C-alpha positions as CSV (number, residue, x, y, z in Angstrom):
1,M,-56.1,1.9,-11.1
2,S,-53.3,0.2,-9.4
3,T,-52.9,-2.1,-12.3
4,V,-52.5,1.1,-14.7
5,V,-50.2,2.5,-12.0
6,A,-48.2,-0.8,-11.8
7,S,-47.7,-1.0,-15.2
8,V,-46.7,2.5,-15.9
9,H,-44.0,1.7,-13.4
10,K,-43.0,-1.5,-15.3
11,L,-42.8,0.6,-18.4
12,R,-40.6,2.8,-17.0
13,E,-38.7,0.5,-15.5
14,K,-37.5,-0.8,-19.3
15,L,-37.2,2.6,-20.7
16,P,-33.5,4.2,-20.2
17,R,-33.7,7.2,-17.4
18,G,-31.5,9.1,-19.8
19,G,-28.9,12.0,-18.1
20,E,-26.4,9.2,-17.1
21,L,-23.8,10.2,-19.7
22,P,-20.6,10.6,-18.6
23,A,-19.3,14.1,-19.4
24,V,-16.4,13.3,-21.2
25,E,-18.2,11.0,-23.5
26,W,-21.1,13.7,-24.1
27,E,-18.6,15.8,-24.8
28,R,-17.0,13.5,-27.3
29,R,-20.5,13.0,-29.0
30,H,-21.3,16.5,-29.0
31,R,-18.7,17.5,-30.9
32,A,-19.1,15.1,-33.5
33,L,-22.7,16.1,-33.9
34,T,-21.8,19.8,-33.7
35,K,-19.5,19.1,-36.7
36,L,-22.1,17.4,-38.7
37,L,-24.1,20.5,-38.1
38,W,-21.3,22.8,-39.6
39,V,-20.7,20.3,-42.3
40,I,-24.2,20.3,-43.4
41,A,-24.8,23.8,-42.8
42,A,-22.1,24.8,-45.2
43,G,-23.4,22.1,-47.5
44,L,-26.6,24.2,-47.7
45,A,-24.9,27.4,-48.1
46,I,-23.1,25.9,-51.6
47,V,-26.4,23.7,-52.9
48,T,-28.9,26.5,-52.3
49,P,-27.7,28.8,-54.9
50,L,-27.1,26.2,-57.2
51,L,-30.6,25.3,-57.1
52,G,-31.6,29.0,-57.9
53,Y,-32.6,30.5,-54.9
54,S,-30.8,34.3,-53.9
55,L,-28.1,34.7,-51.8
56,F,-30.8,36.4,-49.6
57,D,-32.6,33.2,-49.3
58,T,-29.5,31.4,-48.9
59,A,-28.6,33.5,-46.1
60,L,-31.7,33.3,-44.7
61,H,-31.7,29.2,-44.6
62,G,-28.3,29.6,-42.9
63,V,-28.7,31.9,-40.1
64,P,-30.6,29.6,-37.7
65,L,-27.9,26.7,-38.6
66,V,-24.9,28.7,-37.9
67,V,-27.0,30.4,-34.6
68,A,-27.8,27.2,-33.4
69,A,-24.1,26.0,-34.2
70,V,-22.5,28.8,-32.6
71,I,-25.0,28.0,-29.4
72,A,-23.8,24.7,-29.2
73,G,-20.3,25.9,-28.6
74,Q,-20.3,28.1,-26.0
75,T,-19.3,26.0,-23.0
76,R,-20.2,28.5,-20.1
77,R,-23.8,27.2,-21.1
78,S,-25.5,23.8,-19.7
79,P,-25.0,20.9,-21.6
80,R,-28.8,20.1,-22.1
81,F,-29.5,23.7,-23.7
82,R,-26.0,23.3,-25.9
83,S,-27.5,19.6,-27.4
84,L,-31.0,21.2,-27.7
85,A,-29.5,23.8,-29.7
86,T,-27.5,21.3,-31.7
87,S,-30.8,19.0,-32.4
88,F,-32.4,21.8,-33.1
89,G,-30.0,23.0,-35.9
90,L,-29.8,19.4,-37.1
91,L,-33.6,19.1,-37.3
92,T,-33.7,22.3,-39.2
93,T,-31.4,21.2,-41.6
94,A,-33.8,18.2,-42.5
95,A,-36.7,20.5,-42.8
96,L,-34.5,22.9,-45.0
97,G,-33.7,19.2,-47.4
98,V,-37.6,18.6,-47.5
99,H,-38.1,22.2,-48.6
100,L,-35.5,22.5,-51.3
101,A,-36.7,18.6,-52.3
102,G,-39.9,20.2,-53.0
103,G,-41.8,18.0,-50.2
104,L,-40.6,14.7,-52.1
105,T,-41.3,11.8,-49.7
106,E,-37.8,10.2,-50.0
107,A,-36.4,13.7,-48.3
108,H,-38.1,12.9,-45.1
109,F,-36.2,10.3,-44.5
110,S,-33.5,12.3,-43.4
111,F,-35.5,13.1,-40.2
112,F,-35.4,9.7,-39.5
113,V,-31.6,9.2,-39.7
114,L,-31.2,12.3,-37.4
115,V,-33.6,10.8,-34.7
116,V,-31.3,8.2,-34.5
117,L,-28.4,9.7,-34.4
118,L,-29.7,12.2,-31.4
119,T,-30.4,9.7,-29.1
120,L,-26.5,9.5,-29.3
121,Y,-27.4,12.3,-26.2
122,E,-29.4,9.7,-24.3
123,D,-31.4,12.8,-23.2
124,W,-35.4,12.4,-23.1
125,A,-35.2,16.3,-23.8
126,V,-33.9,15.9,-27.0
127,L,-36.2,12.9,-28.3
128,V,-39.2,15.2,-27.1
129,L,-37.8,17.7,-29.4
130,A,-37.3,15.6,-32.4
131,I,-41.1,14.9,-32.2
132,G,-42.5,18.1,-31.4
133,Y,-40.3,19.5,-34.2
134,V,-42.0,17.3,-36.9
135,L,-45.1,17.5,-35.7
136,V,-45.2,21.5,-35.2
137,H,-42.9,22.2,-38.5
138,H,-45.1,20.0,-40.8
139,G,-48.4,21.2,-39.3
140,L,-47.6,25.0,-39.6
141,L,-45.8,25.0,-42.6
142,G,-48.2,22.5,-44.2
143,M,-51.0,25.0,-43.9
144,V,-49.0,28.1,-44.8
145,D,-46.8,26.2,-48.0
146,P,-47.8,22.5,-48.5
147,M,-46.0,22.0,-51.5
148,A,-42.7,23.0,-49.6
149,V,-43.7,19.9,-46.9
150,F,-45.9,17.4,-49.2
151,H,-45.7,16.0,-52.3
152,D,-49.5,14.6,-52.2
153,G,-52.6,16.5,-53.1
154,N,-54.1,14.5,-50.2
155,E,-51.6,15.9,-47.9
156,Y,-52.3,19.2,-49.0
157,R,-56.0,19.3,-47.7
158,H,-55.1,17.4,-44.1
159,P,-51.5,19.0,-43.1
160,W,-52.1,18.4,-39.5
161,K,-53.0,15.1,-39.9
162,W,-50.2,14.1,-42.0
163,A,-47.9,16.1,-39.5
164,G,-49.3,13.7,-36.9
165,I,-48.7,10.6,-38.9
166,H,-45.0,11.6,-39.9
167,A,-44.5,12.6,-36.1
168,L,-45.8,8.7,-35.2
169,F,-43.3,7.5,-37.5
170,I,-40.3,9.3,-36.1
171,A,-41.5,8.3,-32.6
172,A,-41.4,4.9,-34.0
173,T,-38.2,5.2,-35.8
174,S,-37.1,6.1,-32.0
175,V,-37.5,3.0,-31.1
176,A,-34.2,1.6,-32.4
177,G,-32.6,4.6,-30.8
178,I,-34.2,4.3,-27.4
179,I,-32.9,0.1,-27.2
180,A,-29.5,1.0,-28.0
181,W,-29.7,3.9,-25.3
182,R,-31.0,1.9,-22.6
183,L,-28.5,-1.2,-23.9
184,N,-25.6,1.5,-23.2
185,E,-27.0,2.4,-19.8
186,D,-27.2,-1.2,-18.7
187,V,-23.6,-1.5,-20.0
188,R,-22.3,1.4,-18.2
189,R,-24.1,0.7,-15.0
190,Q,-22.6,-3.2,-14.8
191,M,-18.9,-1.4,-15.9
192,R,-19.6,0.9,-13.0
193,A,-20.1,-1.8,-10.4
194,V,-17.2,-4.0,-11.8
195,Q,-15.0,-1.0,-11.2
196,E,-16.4,-0.2,-7.8
197,D,-16.1,-4.0,-7.1
198,L,-12.6,-4.2,-8.2
199,A,-11.7,-0.8,-6.3
200,V,-13.0,-2.3,-3.2
201,A,-11.4,-5.3,-4.0
202,A,-8.1,-3.3,-4.6
203,D,-8.2,-1.7,-1.2
204,T,-9.3,-4.6,0.8
205,D,-7.6,-7.6,2.6
206,V,-8.8,-10.6,1.2
207,L,-8.5,-12.9,4.5
208,T,-10.0,-10.5,6.8
209,G,-12.3,-7.9,4.9
210,L,-10.3,-5.2,6.4
211,G,-8.6,-2.5,4.6
212,N,-5.3,-3.3,3.1
213,R,-2.0,-1.1,3.0
214,R,-3.3,0.6,0.0
215,R,-6.4,1.8,1.9
216,L,-4.1,2.8,4.8
217,L,-2.1,5.4,2.8
218,T,-5.0,6.5,1.1
219,D,-6.9,7.5,4.4
220,L,-3.2,8.7,6.0
221,E,-3.3,11.1,3.5
222,Q,-6.6,12.4,4.8
223,R,-5.6,12.4,8.2
224,V,-1.8,13.4,8.6
225,G,-1.7,16.4,10.4
226,S,-5.0,16.0,12.2
227,A,-4.8,17.0,15.9
228,D,-6.7,14.2,17.4
229,T,-5.9,10.9,15.6
230,S,-3.5,8.4,16.3
231,L,-1.9,5.9,14.4
232,A,-1.1,2.2,15.9
233,L,0.9,-0.5,14.2
234,F,0.5,-4.5,15.7
235,D,2.9,-7.3,15.3
236,L,1.7,-10.4,16.3
237,D,4.1,-12.2,18.9
238,G,3.9,-16.2,19.0
239,F,2.1,-16.2,15.5
240,K,4.5,-18.2,14.1
241,A,4.6,-21.0,16.6
242,Y,0.9,-21.1,16.2
243,N,1.3,-21.5,12.4
244,D,4.0,-23.8,12.7
245,A,2.2,-26.0,15.4
246,F,-1.5,-26.1,14.0
247,G,-1.4,-25.0,10.0
248,H,-1.1,-22.3,7.8
249,H,-5.1,-23.1,7.8
250,A,-5.5,-22.6,11.2
251,G,-3.2,-19.8,11.4
252,D,-5.6,-17.8,8.8
253,V,-8.7,-18.7,10.8
254,L,-6.8,-17.1,13.5
255,L,-6.2,-14.1,11.2
256,A,-9.2,-13.3,10.1
257,R,-11.2,-13.8,14.2
258,L,-8.4,-11.3,15.3
259,G,-8.8,-9.1,12.2
260,Q,-12.6,-9.1,13.0
261,R,-12.4,-8.3,16.8
262,L,-9.9,-5.6,16.0
263,A,-12.7,-3.6,13.7
264,A,-15.0,-4.5,16.5
265,A,-12.6,-3.0,19.3
266,V,-12.5,0.5,16.9
267,S,-15.8,0.7,15.2
268,G,-17.6,4.0,15.7
269,S,-14.4,6.4,15.5
270,G,-11.7,4.5,14.1
271,A,-10.6,1.9,11.2
272,A,-8.7,-1.5,11.3
273,Y,-6.3,-3.0,8.2
274,R,-4.3,-5.5,7.7
275,L,-0.8,-4.9,6.3
276,G,-0.4,-8.4,5.4
277,G,1.2,-11.1,7.5
278,D,0.3,-10.8,11.1
279,E,0.7,-7.3,10.8
280,F,-2.3,-5.0,11.7
281,C,-3.2,-1.1,11.9
282,V,-5.7,1.0,13.3
283,L,-6.5,5.1,12.6
284,I,-8.5,6.1,16.0
285,G,-9.8,9.5,16.7
286,G,-11.5,11.3,19.2
287,D,-10.8,11.6,23.0
288,T,-10.7,8.0,23.7
289,R,-8.0,7.1,21.9
290,G,-6.5,5.4,25.0
291,Q,-9.1,3.1,25.5
292,Q,-9.3,2.5,22.1
293,L,-6.0,1.2,21.9
294,A,-6.0,-0.7,24.7
295,A,-9.3,-2.4,23.2
296,A,-7.0,-2.9,20.1
297,V,-4.4,-4.5,22.0
298,A,-6.8,-6.7,23.9
299,A,-8.8,-7.7,20.5
300,L,-5.4,-9.0,19.5
301,R,-4.7,-11.6,22.3
302,E,-5.9,-15.0,22.3
303,R,-4.4,-18.1,24.5
304,G,-5.2,-21.5,24.5
305,E,-3.5,-24.9,26.4
306,A,-0.7,-25.1,23.8
307,F,-0.3,-21.1,22.3
308,S,-0.3,-17.6,23.5
309,V,-0.8,-14.6,20.6
310,Q,-0.3,-11.1,21.6
311,A,0.3,-7.8,19.8
312,S,3.6,-5.5,19.9
313,F,2.8,-2.2,19.3
314,G,4.0,1.1,18.0
315,T,1.8,4.8,18.1
316,V,2.3,8.0,16.2
317,E,0.1,11.0,17.2
318,L,-0.6,12.2,13.7
319,G,-1.2,16.0,14.8
320,D,2.3,16.2,16.7
321,E,4.4,13.8,15.0
322,G,5.3,12.2,11.6
323,G,5.3,14.8,8.1
324,T,3.8,12.4,5.6
325,A,2.0,9.3,5.4
326,E,5.5,7.4,5.1
327,E,6.7,9.0,7.5
328,A,4.1,8.5,10.0
329,L,4.5,4.6,9.4
330,Q,8.0,4.1,9.5
331,L,7.9,6.3,13.0
332,A,5.2,3.8,14.1
333,D,6.9,0.7,13.0
334,G,9.9,1.9,14.7
335,R,8.4,2.1,18.1
336,M,6.7,-1.2,17.3
337,Y,9.8,-3.1,16.9
338,E,11.5,-1.5,19.5
339,Q,8.9,-2.5,21.8
340,K,9.1,-6.1,20.4
341,N,13.1,-6.1,20.3
342,N,12.5,-5.1,24.3
343,G,10.6,-7.8,25.0
344,R,13.1,-10.3,23.3
345,I,15.8,-8.8,25.2
346,S,14.0,-9.8,28.2
347,A,13.8,-12.9,27.1
348,G,17.5,-13.2,26.2
349,Q,18.5,-11.6,29.4
350,Q,16.6,-14.5,31.4
351,S,18.1,-17.1,29.3
352,K,21.7,-15.6,29.2
353,D,21.6,-15.2,33.4
354,V,20.6,-18.9,33.5
355,L,23.5,-19.9,31.4
356,L,26.0,-17.6,33.1
357,R,24.7,-19.2,36.5
358,A,25.3,-22.3,35.3
359,L,29.0,-21.2,34.3
360,A,29.8,-19.8,37.2
361,E,28.6,-23.2,39.1
362,R,31.3,-25.1,37.6
363,Y,34.0,-22.2,37.2
364,P,33.6,-19.7,40.0
365,D,36.5,-17.3,38.9
366,L,35.6,-17.2,35.6
367,G,32.7,-14.4,36.4
368,E,35.0,-11.5,36.5
369,H,36.9,-12.7,33.2
370,L,33.8,-12.5,31.3
371,D,32.3,-9.2,33.5
372,G,35.7,-7.6,32.0
373,V,35.7,-8.8,28.6
374,A,31.6,-8.0,27.9
375,E,32.4,-4.4,29.7
376,Q,35.8,-3.9,27.3
377,A,33.7,-5.3,24.2
378,E,30.6,-3.2,24.7
379,A,33.0,0.1,24.8
380,L,34.9,-0.9,21.9
381,A,31.8,-1.6,20.2
382,E,30.3,2.0,20.7
383,A,33.9,3.5,19.9
384,L,33.7,1.9,16.5
385,G,30.4,2.9,15.9
386,V,28.2,0.0,16.4
387,P,24.6,0.8,17.0
388,E,23.4,0.3,20.4
389,R,21.0,-2.6,20.1
390,E,23.9,-4.5,18.0
391,G,26.3,-3.5,20.7
392,E,24.5,-5.0,23.4
393,M,24.3,-8.1,21.6
394,I,28.0,-8.0,21.6
395,A,28.3,-7.5,25.1
396,H,25.8,-10.1,25.8
397,A,28.4,-12.5,23.5
398,A,31.5,-11.5,25.1
399,Q,29.7,-12.9,28.6
400,L,28.8,-16.2,27.0
401,H,32.0,-17.0,24.9
402,D,33.2,-19.4,27.2
403,V,30.0,-21.0,27.8
404,G,31.2,-24.1,25.9
405,K,33.8,-24.8,27.8
406,V,31.3,-26.5,29.9
407,A,32.0,-29.5,28.0
408,I,35.4,-29.5,28.7
409,P,37.5,-31.7,30.5
410,E,38.9,-29.7,33.8
411,A,42.1,-32.0,32.8
412,I,42.5,-29.8,29.6
413,L,41.1,-26.6,31.2
414,L,43.3,-26.5,34.2
415,K,46.5,-28.2,32.6
416,P,49.6,-26.2,33.5
417,G,51.4,-27.1,30.2
418,P,50.8,-26.3,26.6
419,L,48.3,-28.7,25.2
420,D,49.1,-31.4,23.0
421,D,47.3,-31.6,19.4
422,K,44.4,-33.7,20.7
423,E,43.9,-31.5,23.7
424,W,43.9,-28.4,21.5
425,S,41.3,-30.6,18.6
426,F,39.1,-30.8,21.6
427,M,39.3,-27.7,22.8
428,R,38.6,-26.1,19.8
429,T,35.3,-27.5,20.1
430,H,33.9,-25.5,22.7
431,T,32.9,-22.3,20.1
432,I,30.6,-24.6,18.5
433,I,29.3,-26.1,21.8
434,G,28.8,-22.8,22.8
435,E,26.8,-21.9,20.2
436,R,24.3,-25.0,20.3
437,I,23.8,-24.6,23.9
438,I,22.8,-20.6,23.3
439,A,20.9,-21.0,20.2
440,A,18.5,-23.5,22.2
441,A,17.2,-20.1,23.6
442,P,15.3,-18.1,20.2
443,A,16.2,-14.6,21.9
444,L,20.0,-15.3,22.0
445,S,20.2,-16.6,18.2
446,R,22.3,-13.8,17.1
447,V,24.4,-14.0,20.6
448,A,24.8,-17.8,19.1
449,Q,26.4,-16.5,15.9
450,L,28.8,-14.5,17.3
451,V,30.2,-16.9,19.6
452,R,30.9,-19.2,17.2
453,S,32.7,-16.8,15.6
454,S,35.1,-15.2,18.4
455,H,38.0,-17.4,18.2
456,E,38.6,-17.0,14.2
457,R,41.7,-15.2,13.6
458,W,42.1,-12.1,11.3
459,D,44.5,-14.3,8.7
460,G,42.3,-17.3,8.2
461,G,44.0,-19.3,11.0
462,G,41.3,-19.4,13.7
463,Y,38.5,-22.1,14.6
464,P,36.1,-23.6,14.0
465,D,35.3,-21.8,10.6
466,G,38.8,-20.8,9.2
467,L,37.1,-17.5,8.2
468,A,39.2,-14.4,7.4
469,G,39.2,-10.5,7.5
470,E,35.9,-9.1,7.3
471,A,34.2,-12.4,6.8
472,I,34.3,-12.2,10.6
473,P,31.6,-10.8,12.1
474,L,32.5,-7.1,13.5
475,G,31.3,-8.5,17.3
476,S,33.4,-11.7,17.1
477,R,36.6,-9.7,16.1
478,I,35.7,-7.3,18.9
479,I,35.5,-10.4,21.4
480,A,38.7,-11.8,20.2
481,A,40.6,-8.4,20.8
482,C,39.0,-7.8,24.5
483,D,39.0,-11.7,25.6
484,S,43.1,-11.8,24.5
485,F,43.9,-8.7,26.1
486,D,41.9,-9.8,29.4
487,A,43.8,-12.9,29.2
488,M,46.8,-11.3,28.7
489,V,47.0,-9.5,31.9
490,T,45.6,-12.1,34.0
491,D,47.3,-15.1,35.8
492,R,46.8,-18.5,33.6
493,P,48.1,-22.0,34.7
494,Y,50.4,-22.1,31.9
495,S,51.5,-18.4,31.8
496,A,52.2,-15.6,33.9
497,A,50.3,-11.9,33.4
498,L,51.7,-9.3,31.2
499,N,51.8,-5.9,32.6
500,F,49.6,-3.4,30.9
501,E,52.2,-1.8,28.3
502,E,53.2,-5.7,27.5
503,A,50.1,-6.3,26.8
504,I,49.4,-3.3,24.2
505,R,52.8,-4.1,22.5
506,E,51.4,-7.8,21.9
507,L,47.9,-6.8,20.7
508,K,49.9,-4.2,18.1
509,R,52.2,-6.9,17.1
510,C,49.3,-9.4,16.2
511,A,47.3,-6.9,14.3
512,G,47.0,-7.8,10.9
513,S,47.6,-11.5,11.8
514,Q,45.2,-12.5,14.7
515,F,43.4,-9.5,15.1
516,D,41.6,-6.8,13.1
517,P,43.9,-3.8,12.7
518,A,41.1,-1.2,12.9
519,V,39.7,-3.3,15.8
520,V,43.2,-3.0,17.8
521,A,43.5,0.6,17.1
522,A,40.4,1.7,18.4
523,F,40.7,-1.0,21.8
524,V,44.3,0.9,22.0
525,T,43.1,4.0,21.8
526,L,40.3,3.4,24.2
527,L,42.2,1.3,26.9
528,R,44.5,4.5,27.2
529,R,41.5,6.6,28.3
530,P,41.4,7.3,32.3
531,A,38.5,5.0,33.1
532,L,39.4,1.7,31.5
533,L,42.9,2.2,32.2
534,E,42.4,2.3,35.5
535,N,40.3,-0.8,35.2
536,A,42.9,-2.7,33.3
537,A,45.6,-1.6,35.8
538,A,43.7,-2.8,38.6
539,V,43.5,-6.3,36.6
540,A,47.0,-6.1,35.9
């Protein structure tokens, strides 16, 4: 018994399942077969009278075909019901063809053709209908009117025998259609599997196996507005140094390892993604989002003897912030980089303080001058609409713009008279030296660029690069004006200080040649404000 069951099971596996035809494809095939039904019905309506049948007989032949075709076109009915209606109509046209041909054997071939066509529905109910139709039609009509079905006297005497034989022939003929049907199912399954694999690949980061940006955006669209969901973006600090030190392969291995840790940290109530490079993301929900975020941060941390990798991050509460998926991402991204930059500022502040301390050790009186220039430069940057972050960089550069003078001999720096050409040439190297010293601290790279150009002139006559106009960074143009004003109102070994108004006039006179006219105009307005006026007067 078990052998029989196994054989039946094996046979079922080889046969097509049926019912897997996509709706759009089913509709396309159904329309074609229904149109064929209408065409044959119209053809029979023309041929029947020509064969001598009355209009009543013609109408009697045509009514079941029209009814079947009408039902087949009713979309409110189920697809199976409509396909059975079309199949019944087409089988009836074949039966009418046999009847009109007087049971001629060749006329029966139309059944074979139709059965193969009906396998296009890929439905076992249709196939069973076809075989049953032939059996019942030939058997019953063979008993009532044998000459309308059969063409041989032997067939007249045994209608059900020959009806069975015809039904078997129909079943055998359907084998070709069944094979094509099964092959079509196999191809469609394979195509679906490939499409599913492609869909997964399109939404998956190859290196880590996490969802990619596309998958994140899809998930975000579904979660935006959720009261208990948080979005967190991460950017790895120290990864570039790790990659440079150990190579790209080691970097990829580290990213894959961190990605798997991140996925494990938020599994169960969140999802992890890699957006590219060293950027990761998580969507986390529930009442334990704080703990999950802490776990995610810990998962992206790794230290060794020669490296340290950790993550800066920014978060957004989707229920309260970020109207769209893109807006939520932008907000989280901004907060992430704000945290990252705050870390860099901290490192930059420490580096700056070290440099200022070294400068103060050599030139104790220089601190007050640098602080004054920095204060004025930051205020002027704000007045000119410079963003706060850039304004802070300009203030740092103003404090460090003279750091390169540690390499200039005191005999030149403190010379009571004018410098000769050789001394000037040497003096003009202090901005380049300052840039090299400051740039040794990566967090101050932007400050180093501003310091290099802090002695350029608007007309191109400055140093070290001879830049002119807006080719000079705005921060450097601001520092140049503030440094010169502070120098003018301060006693120097080679010149006495000017009073406040004299210094203002000198700034205006040099606008357009030494200084940026727009910077001078804003600076003069700023200097006449009460707070800065008191400071400038105190210096003078």
